[in-house]
mmCIF file of the C-alpha atoms, coordinates in Angstrom:
data_MODEL
# 
_entry.id   MODEL 
# 
loop_
_atom_site.group_PDB 
_atom_site.id 
_atom_site.type_symbol 
_atom_site.label_atom_id 
_atom_site.label_alt_id 
_atom_site.label_comp_id 
_atom_site.label_asym_id 
_atom_site.label_entity_id 
_atom_site.label_seq_id 
_atom_site.pdbx_PDB_ins_code 
_atom_site.Cartn_x 
_atom_site.Cartn_y 
_atom_site.Cartn_z 
_atom_site.occupancy 
_atom_site.B_iso_or_equiv 
_atom_site.pdbx_formal_charge 
_atom_site.auth_seq_id 
_atom_site.auth_comp_id 
_atom_site.auth_asym_id 
_atom_site.auth_atom_id 
_atom_site.pdbx_PDB_model_num 
ATOM 1   C CA . MET A 1 1   ? 5.728   7.415   72.444 1.00 0.00 ? 1   MET A CA 1 
ATOM 2   C CA . MET A 1 2   ? 6.597   5.887   69.096 1.00 0.00 ? 2   MET A CA 1 
ATOM 3   C CA . LEU A 1 3   ? 8.886   7.771   66.713 1.00 0.00 ? 3   LEU A CA 1 
ATOM 4   C CA . GLY A 1 4   ? 8.466   10.753  69.027 1.00 0.00 ? 4   GLY A CA 1 
ATOM 5   C CA . LEU A 1 5   ? 4.699   10.702  68.526 1.00 0.00 ? 5   LEU A CA 1 
ATOM 6   C CA . SER A 1 6   ? 1.906   10.123  70.990 1.00 0.00 ? 6   SER A CA 1 
ATOM 7   C CA . LEU A 1 7   ? 0.008   6.861   70.555 1.00 0.00 ? 7   LEU A CA 1 
ATOM 8   C CA . ALA A 1 8   ? -2.902  8.772   68.979 1.00 0.00 ? 8   ALA A CA 1 
ATOM 9   C CA . ASN A 1 9   ? -0.655  10.524  66.459 1.00 0.00 ? 9   ASN A CA 1 
ATOM 10  C CA . PHE A 1 10  ? 1.283   7.342   65.706 1.00 0.00 ? 10  PHE A CA 1 
ATOM 11  C CA . THR A 1 11  ? -2.030  5.558   65.093 1.00 0.00 ? 11  THR A CA 1 
ATOM 12  C CA . LEU A 1 12  ? -3.130  8.350   62.752 1.00 0.00 ? 12  LEU A CA 1 
ATOM 13  C CA . LEU A 1 13  ? 0.184   8.128   60.870 1.00 0.00 ? 13  LEU A CA 1 
ATOM 14  C CA . HIS A 1 14  ? -0.182  4.346   60.563 1.00 0.00 ? 14  HIS A CA 1 
ATOM 15  C CA . VAL A 1 15  ? -3.765  4.684   59.286 1.00 0.00 ? 15  VAL A CA 1 
ATOM 16  C CA . VAL A 1 16  ? -2.806  7.337   56.699 1.00 0.00 ? 16  VAL A CA 1 
ATOM 17  C CA . ILE A 1 17  ? 0.111   5.188   55.483 1.00 0.00 ? 17  ILE A CA 1 
ATOM 18  C CA . SER A 1 18  ? -2.203  2.164   55.261 1.00 0.00 ? 18  SER A CA 1 
ATOM 19  C CA . LEU A 1 19  ? -4.857  4.043   53.297 1.00 0.00 ? 19  LEU A CA 1 
ATOM 20  C CA . ILE A 1 20  ? -2.260  5.385   50.838 1.00 0.00 ? 20  ILE A CA 1 
ATOM 21  C CA . ALA A 1 21  ? -0.984  1.815   50.404 1.00 0.00 ? 21  ALA A CA 1 
ATOM 22  C CA . ILE A 1 22  ? -4.475  0.442   49.804 1.00 0.00 ? 22  ILE A CA 1 
ATOM 23  C CA . VAL A 1 23  ? -5.651  3.160   47.407 1.00 0.00 ? 23  VAL A CA 1 
ATOM 24  C CA . SER A 1 24  ? -2.434  3.109   45.372 1.00 0.00 ? 24  SER A CA 1 
ATOM 25  C CA . GLY A 1 25  ? -2.474  -0.706  45.408 1.00 0.00 ? 25  GLY A CA 1 
ATOM 26  C CA . LEU A 1 26  ? -6.029  -0.865  44.082 1.00 0.00 ? 26  LEU A CA 1 
ATOM 27  C CA . ILE A 1 27  ? -5.173  1.577   41.292 1.00 0.00 ? 27  ILE A CA 1 
ATOM 28  C CA . VAL A 1 28  ? -2.070  -0.468  40.419 1.00 0.00 ? 28  VAL A CA 1 
ATOM 29  C CA . MET A 1 29  ? -4.055  -3.719  40.508 1.00 0.00 ? 29  MET A CA 1 
ATOM 30  C CA . PHE A 1 30  ? -6.688  -2.402  38.096 1.00 0.00 ? 30  PHE A CA 1 
ATOM 31  C CA . GLY A 1 31  ? -3.918  -0.974  35.905 1.00 0.00 ? 31  GLY A CA 1 
ATOM 32  C CA . MET A 1 32  ? -2.280  -4.395  35.832 1.00 0.00 ? 32  MET A CA 1 
ATOM 33  C CA . LEU A 1 33  ? -5.485  -5.823  34.332 1.00 0.00 ? 33  LEU A CA 1 
ATOM 34  C CA . GLY A 1 34  ? -4.686  -3.652  31.298 1.00 0.00 ? 34  GLY A CA 1 
ATOM 35  C CA . SER A 1 35  ? -0.951  -4.519  31.409 1.00 0.00 ? 35  SER A CA 1 
ATOM 36  C CA . ARG A 1 36  ? -0.082  -0.953  32.426 1.00 0.00 ? 36  ARG A CA 1 
ATOM 37  C CA . ALA A 1 37  ? 3.181   -0.896  34.382 1.00 0.00 ? 37  ALA A CA 1 
ATOM 38  C CA . MET A 1 38  ? 2.717   2.440   36.252 1.00 0.00 ? 38  MET A CA 1 
ATOM 39  C CA . PRO A 1 39  ? 6.223   2.392   37.816 1.00 0.00 ? 39  PRO A CA 1 
ATOM 40  C CA . GLY A 1 40  ? 5.779   5.509   39.971 1.00 0.00 ? 40  GLY A CA 1 
ATOM 41  C CA . LEU A 1 41  ? 2.491   4.460   41.506 1.00 0.00 ? 41  LEU A CA 1 
ATOM 42  C CA . THR A 1 42  ? 3.744   0.890   41.877 1.00 0.00 ? 42  THR A CA 1 
ATOM 43  C CA . GLY A 1 43  ? 6.730   2.198   43.857 1.00 0.00 ? 43  GLY A CA 1 
ATOM 44  C CA . ILE A 1 44  ? 4.370   4.171   46.102 1.00 0.00 ? 44  ILE A CA 1 
ATOM 45  C CA . PHE A 1 45  ? 2.177   1.095   46.590 1.00 0.00 ? 45  PHE A CA 1 
ATOM 46  C CA . LEU A 1 46  ? 5.111   -1.153  47.510 1.00 0.00 ? 46  LEU A CA 1 
ATOM 47  C CA . LEU A 1 47  ? 6.808   1.435   49.755 1.00 0.00 ? 47  LEU A CA 1 
ATOM 48  C CA . PHE A 1 48  ? 3.653   2.349   51.656 1.00 0.00 ? 48  PHE A CA 1 
ATOM 49  C CA . THR A 1 49  ? 2.597   -1.288  52.012 1.00 0.00 ? 49  THR A CA 1 
ATOM 50  C CA . ILE A 1 50  ? 6.018   -2.049  53.513 1.00 0.00 ? 50  ILE A CA 1 
ATOM 51  C CA . LEU A 1 51  ? 5.663   0.975   55.802 1.00 0.00 ? 51  LEU A CA 1 
ATOM 52  C CA . THR A 1 52  ? 2.200   -0.226  56.858 1.00 0.00 ? 52  THR A CA 1 
ATOM 53  C CA . SER A 1 53  ? 3.624   -3.535  58.057 1.00 0.00 ? 53  SER A CA 1 
ATOM 54  C CA . VAL A 1 54  ? 6.675   -1.953  59.672 1.00 0.00 ? 54  VAL A CA 1 
ATOM 55  C CA . THR A 1 55  ? 4.695   0.692   61.567 1.00 0.00 ? 55  THR A CA 1 
ATOM 56  C CA . GLY A 1 56  ? 2.293   -2.023  62.722 1.00 0.00 ? 56  GLY A CA 1 
ATOM 57  C CA . PHE A 1 57  ? 5.126   -3.344  64.888 1.00 0.00 ? 57  PHE A CA 1 
ATOM 58  C CA . GLY A 1 58  ? 5.463   0.083   66.546 1.00 0.00 ? 58  GLY A CA 1 
ATOM 59  C CA . PHE A 1 59  ? 2.377   -0.340  68.696 1.00 0.00 ? 59  PHE A CA 1 
ATOM 60  C CA . PRO A 1 60  ? 2.889   -1.550  72.260 1.00 0.00 ? 60  PRO A CA 1 
ATOM 61  C CA . PHE A 1 61  ? 2.393   -5.287  72.704 1.00 0.00 ? 61  PHE A CA 1 
ATOM 62  C CA . GLU A 1 62  ? 3.315   -7.996  75.200 1.00 0.00 ? 62  GLU A CA 1 
ATOM 63  C CA . LYS A 1 63  ? 3.077   -11.085 72.999 1.00 0.00 ? 63  LYS A CA 1 
ATOM 64  C CA . LEU A 1 64  ? 3.068   -12.007 69.340 1.00 0.00 ? 64  LEU A CA 1 
ATOM 65  C CA . LEU A 1 65  ? -0.426  -11.356 67.955 1.00 0.00 ? 65  LEU A CA 1 
ATOM 66  C CA . PRO A 1 66  ? -2.180  -12.499 64.767 1.00 0.00 ? 66  PRO A CA 1 
ATOM 67  C CA . SER A 1 67  ? -1.675  -8.987  63.394 1.00 0.00 ? 67  SER A CA 1 
ATOM 68  C CA . HIS A 1 68  ? 2.080   -9.430  63.796 1.00 0.00 ? 68  HIS A CA 1 
ATOM 69  C CA . MET A 1 69  ? 1.940   -12.723 61.898 1.00 0.00 ? 69  MET A CA 1 
ATOM 70  C CA . ILE A 1 70  ? 0.088   -10.983 59.056 1.00 0.00 ? 70  ILE A CA 1 
ATOM 71  C CA . GLY A 1 71  ? 2.709   -8.211  59.126 1.00 0.00 ? 71  GLY A CA 1 
ATOM 72  C CA . ILE A 1 72  ? 5.571   -10.719 58.952 1.00 0.00 ? 72  ILE A CA 1 
ATOM 73  C CA . LEU A 1 73  ? 3.897   -12.610 56.095 1.00 0.00 ? 73  LEU A CA 1 
ATOM 74  C CA . SER A 1 74  ? 3.247   -9.370  54.255 1.00 0.00 ? 74  SER A CA 1 
ATOM 75  C CA . LEU A 1 75  ? 6.874   -8.250  54.610 1.00 0.00 ? 75  LEU A CA 1 
ATOM 76  C CA . VAL A 1 76  ? 8.138   -11.595 53.280 1.00 0.00 ? 76  VAL A CA 1 
ATOM 77  C CA . LEU A 1 77  ? 5.747   -11.374 50.317 1.00 0.00 ? 77  LEU A CA 1 
ATOM 78  C CA . LEU A 1 78  ? 6.744   -7.769  49.664 1.00 0.00 ? 78  LEU A CA 1 
ATOM 79  C CA . ALA A 1 79  ? 10.456  -8.640  49.734 1.00 0.00 ? 79  ALA A CA 1 
ATOM 80  C CA . ILE A 1 80  ? 9.804   -11.294 47.092 1.00 0.00 ? 80  ILE A CA 1 
ATOM 81  C CA . ALA A 1 81  ? 7.627   -8.877  45.063 1.00 0.00 ? 81  ALA A CA 1 
ATOM 82  C CA . CYS A 1 82  ? 10.322  -6.182  45.131 1.00 0.00 ? 82  CYS A CA 1 
ATOM 83  C CA . PHE A 1 83  ? 12.989  -8.692  44.085 1.00 0.00 ? 83  PHE A CA 1 
ATOM 84  C CA . ALA A 1 84  ? 10.780  -10.022 41.262 1.00 0.00 ? 84  ALA A CA 1 
ATOM 85  C CA . LEU A 1 85  ? 10.039  -6.506  40.016 1.00 0.00 ? 85  LEU A CA 1 
ATOM 86  C CA . TYR A 1 86  ? 13.244  -4.571  40.588 1.00 0.00 ? 86  TYR A CA 1 
ATOM 87  C CA . GLY A 1 87  ? 15.809  -7.365  40.759 1.00 0.00 ? 87  GLY A CA 1 
ATOM 88  C CA . MET A 1 88  ? 14.535  -9.729  38.085 1.00 0.00 ? 88  MET A CA 1 
ATOM 89  C CA . GLY A 1 89  ? 12.552  -7.301  35.931 1.00 0.00 ? 89  GLY A CA 1 
ATOM 90  C CA . LEU A 1 90  ? 9.507   -9.608  35.827 1.00 0.00 ? 90  LEU A CA 1 
ATOM 91  C CA . LYS A 1 91  ? 11.342  -11.952 33.463 1.00 0.00 ? 91  LYS A CA 1 
ATOM 92  C CA . GLY A 1 92  ? 10.025  -15.492 33.059 1.00 0.00 ? 92  GLY A CA 1 
ATOM 93  C CA . ALA A 1 93  ? 8.459   -16.942 36.201 1.00 0.00 ? 93  ALA A CA 1 
ATOM 94  C CA . TRP A 1 94  ? 9.112   -13.709 38.091 1.00 0.00 ? 94  TRP A CA 1 
ATOM 95  C CA . ARG A 1 95  ? 6.079   -12.013 36.493 1.00 0.00 ? 95  ARG A CA 1 
ATOM 96  C CA . PRO A 1 96  ? 3.486   -14.357 38.045 1.00 0.00 ? 96  PRO A CA 1 
ATOM 97  C CA . ILE A 1 97  ? 5.504   -14.460 41.282 1.00 0.00 ? 97  ILE A CA 1 
ATOM 98  C CA . TYR A 1 98  ? 5.341   -10.666 41.402 1.00 0.00 ? 98  TYR A CA 1 
ATOM 99  C CA . VAL A 1 99  ? 1.597   -10.631 40.656 1.00 0.00 ? 99  VAL A CA 1 
ATOM 100 C CA . LEU A 1 100 ? 0.848   -13.142 43.383 1.00 0.00 ? 100 LEU A CA 1 
ATOM 101 C CA . THR A 1 101 ? 3.110   -11.697 46.097 1.00 0.00 ? 101 THR A CA 1 
ATOM 102 C CA . ALA A 1 102 ? 2.244   -8.030  45.498 1.00 0.00 ? 102 ALA A CA 1 
ATOM 103 C CA . LEU A 1 103 ? -1.500  -8.584  45.269 1.00 0.00 ? 103 LEU A CA 1 
ATOM 104 C CA . VAL A 1 104 ? -1.720  -10.999 48.204 1.00 0.00 ? 104 VAL A CA 1 
ATOM 105 C CA . SER A 1 105 ? 0.073   -8.306  50.228 1.00 0.00 ? 105 SER A CA 1 
ATOM 106 C CA . LEU A 1 106 ? -2.580  -5.829  49.111 1.00 0.00 ? 106 LEU A CA 1 
ATOM 107 C CA . TYR A 1 107 ? -5.294  -8.327  50.069 1.00 0.00 ? 107 TYR A CA 1 
ATOM 108 C CA . LEU A 1 108 ? -3.769  -8.733  53.544 1.00 0.00 ? 108 LEU A CA 1 
ATOM 109 C CA . ASN A 1 109 ? -3.808  -4.956  53.976 1.00 0.00 ? 109 ASN A CA 1 
ATOM 110 C CA . VAL A 1 110 ? -7.501  -4.820  53.024 1.00 0.00 ? 110 VAL A CA 1 
ATOM 111 C CA . PHE A 1 111 ? -8.212  -7.856  55.235 1.00 0.00 ? 111 PHE A CA 1 
ATOM 112 C CA . VAL A 1 112 ? -6.792  -5.936  58.216 1.00 0.00 ? 112 VAL A CA 1 
ATOM 113 C CA . LEU A 1 113 ? -8.694  -2.789  57.162 1.00 0.00 ? 113 LEU A CA 1 
ATOM 114 C CA . VAL A 1 114 ? -11.963 -4.740  57.348 1.00 0.00 ? 114 VAL A CA 1 
ATOM 115 C CA . ILE A 1 115 ? -11.090 -6.111  60.802 1.00 0.00 ? 115 ILE A CA 1 
ATOM 116 C CA . GLN A 1 116 ? -10.096 -2.670  62.088 1.00 0.00 ? 116 GLN A CA 1 
ATOM 117 C CA . SER A 1 117 ? -13.254 -1.134  60.613 1.00 0.00 ? 117 SER A CA 1 
ATOM 118 C CA . PHE A 1 118 ? -15.415 -3.633  62.499 1.00 0.00 ? 118 PHE A CA 1 
ATOM 119 C CA . LEU A 1 119 ? -13.432 -2.930  65.691 1.00 0.00 ? 119 LEU A CA 1 
ATOM 120 C CA . LYS A 1 120 ? -13.392 0.872   65.474 1.00 0.00 ? 120 LYS A CA 1 
ATOM 121 C CA . LEU A 1 121 ? -16.614 1.937   63.750 1.00 0.00 ? 121 LEU A CA 1 
ATOM 122 C CA . PRO A 1 122 ? -19.558 1.678   66.173 1.00 0.00 ? 122 PRO A CA 1 
ATOM 123 C CA . ALA A 1 123 ? -22.121 0.812   63.476 1.00 0.00 ? 123 ALA A CA 1 
ATOM 124 C CA . LEU A 1 124 ? -19.993 -2.121  62.292 1.00 0.00 ? 124 LEU A CA 1 
ATOM 125 C CA . THR A 1 125 ? -19.088 -3.177  65.831 1.00 0.00 ? 125 THR A CA 1 
ATOM 126 C CA . ALA A 1 126 ? -22.797 -3.499  66.572 1.00 0.00 ? 126 ALA A CA 1 
ATOM 127 C CA . LEU A 1 127 ? -23.149 -5.871  63.598 1.00 0.00 ? 127 LEU A CA 1 
ATOM 128 C CA . ALA A 1 128 ? -20.141 -8.021  64.534 1.00 0.00 ? 128 ALA A CA 1 
ATOM 129 C CA . PRO A 1 129 ? -19.133 -7.615  68.179 1.00 0.00 ? 129 PRO A CA 1 
ATOM 130 C CA . GLY A 1 130 ? -16.005 -9.076  69.684 1.00 0.00 ? 130 GLY A CA 1 
ATOM 131 C CA . ASN A 1 131 ? -12.272 -8.809  69.362 1.00 0.00 ? 131 ASN A CA 1 
ATOM 132 C CA . PRO A 1 132 ? -11.662 -10.130 66.795 1.00 0.00 ? 132 PRO A CA 1 
ATOM 133 C CA . PRO A 1 133 ? -15.039 -9.429  65.219 1.00 0.00 ? 133 PRO A CA 1 
ATOM 134 C CA . SER A 1 134 ? -17.246 -12.432 64.548 1.00 0.00 ? 134 SER A CA 1 
ATOM 135 C CA . GLY A 1 135 ? -20.638 -13.342 63.238 1.00 0.00 ? 135 GLY A CA 1 
ATOM 136 C CA . PRO A 1 136 ? -22.283 -13.765 59.859 1.00 0.00 ? 136 PRO A CA 1 
ATOM 137 C CA . VAL A 1 137 ? -22.022 -10.126 58.737 1.00 0.00 ? 137 VAL A CA 1 
ATOM 138 C CA . PHE A 1 138 ? -18.278 -10.047 59.364 1.00 0.00 ? 138 PHE A CA 1 
ATOM 139 C CA . GLY A 1 139 ? -17.858 -13.429 57.667 1.00 0.00 ? 139 GLY A CA 1 
ATOM 140 C CA . VAL A 1 140 ? -19.827 -12.321 54.604 1.00 0.00 ? 140 VAL A CA 1 
ATOM 141 C CA . VAL A 1 141 ? -17.838 -9.091  54.268 1.00 0.00 ? 141 VAL A CA 1 
ATOM 142 C CA . GLN A 1 142 ? -14.504 -10.908 54.555 1.00 0.00 ? 142 GLN A CA 1 
ATOM 143 C CA . GLY A 1 143 ? -15.784 -13.542 52.125 1.00 0.00 ? 143 GLY A CA 1 
ATOM 144 C CA . ILE A 1 144 ? -16.712 -10.878 49.579 1.00 0.00 ? 144 ILE A CA 1 
ATOM 145 C CA . VAL A 1 145 ? -13.268 -9.284  49.961 1.00 0.00 ? 145 VAL A CA 1 
ATOM 146 C CA . LEU A 1 146 ? -11.593 -12.679 49.511 1.00 0.00 ? 146 LEU A CA 1 
ATOM 147 C CA . VAL A 1 147 ? -13.603 -13.545 46.376 1.00 0.00 ? 147 VAL A CA 1 
ATOM 148 C CA . PHE A 1 148 ? -13.023 -10.044 44.949 1.00 0.00 ? 148 PHE A CA 1 
ATOM 149 C CA . PHE A 1 149 ? -9.260  -10.427 45.338 1.00 0.00 ? 149 PHE A CA 1 
ATOM 150 C CA . ALA A 1 150 ? -9.187  -14.035 44.129 1.00 0.00 ? 150 ALA A CA 1 
ATOM 151 C CA . VAL A 1 151 ? -11.016 -13.109 40.921 1.00 0.00 ? 151 VAL A CA 1 
ATOM 152 C CA . LEU A 1 152 ? -8.856  -10.052 40.297 1.00 0.00 ? 152 LEU A CA 1 
ATOM 153 C CA . ILE A 1 153 ? -5.578  -11.814 41.095 1.00 0.00 ? 153 ILE A CA 1 
ATOM 154 C CA . ILE A 1 154 ? -6.490  -14.559 38.608 1.00 0.00 ? 154 ILE A CA 1 
ATOM 155 C CA . GLY A 1 155 ? -7.385  -11.897 36.041 1.00 0.00 ? 155 GLY A CA 1 
ATOM 156 C CA . VAL A 1 156 ? -4.120  -10.039 36.583 1.00 0.00 ? 156 VAL A CA 1 
ATOM 157 C CA . TRP A 1 157 ? -2.183  -13.330 36.490 1.00 0.00 ? 157 TRP A CA 1 
ATOM 158 C CA . ARG A 1 158 ? -3.623  -14.002 33.029 1.00 0.00 ? 158 ARG A CA 1 
ATOM 159 C CA . ARG A 1 159 ? -3.432  -10.481 31.588 1.00 0.00 ? 159 ARG A CA 1 
ATOM 160 C CA . TYR A 1 160 ? -0.466  -8.643  33.110 1.00 0.00 ? 160 TYR A CA 1 
ATOM 161 C CA . ARG A 1 161 ? 2.306   -8.582  30.527 1.00 0.00 ? 161 ARG A CA 1 
ATOM 162 C CA . PRO A 1 162 ? 3.818   -5.124  30.537 1.00 0.00 ? 162 PRO A CA 1 
ATOM 163 C CA . VAL A 1 163 ? 6.099   -4.325  27.606 1.00 0.00 ? 163 VAL A CA 1 
ATOM 164 C CA . SER A 1 164 ? 8.580   -2.656  29.937 1.00 0.00 ? 164 SER A CA 1 
ATOM 165 C CA . PHE A 1 165 ? 8.653   -1.606  33.531 1.00 0.00 ? 165 PHE A CA 1 
ATOM 166 C CA . ALA A 1 166 ? 11.359  1.046   33.214 1.00 0.00 ? 166 ALA A CA 1 
# 
């Protein structure tokens, strides 16, 4: 039992939190392309992305796994993003630091979503068997996700200049 929940219910909670983080993060990312601050939705994105990483450590494990390393990296990036946004107000170099740390955290969440999709959805598992998934289909999908995020992060880096975040 984790947080008083069965493993199945804890997993469901973790998945719902992750999906809220991803959807809100994608909306925020596209808003950033237009220099829209969206403070409420940004707060939801950051909070739920933090909760995604934290709840990921609630699953039973015997040794440190790659997923834990991604969770640790994500939490470090999110701490920096929160400091850049809320502590430094995106002033000076803190704006591009925020863009990079927040959106790489979003990418990591989507990266894990793709892996979990290939592990849990039978149609995808058939295309890329193994744990972790492997093969050309999996590689192409992760490559597309990586290029998508690289292009958008560069675009946000160049365009995101909100007048105010308050």
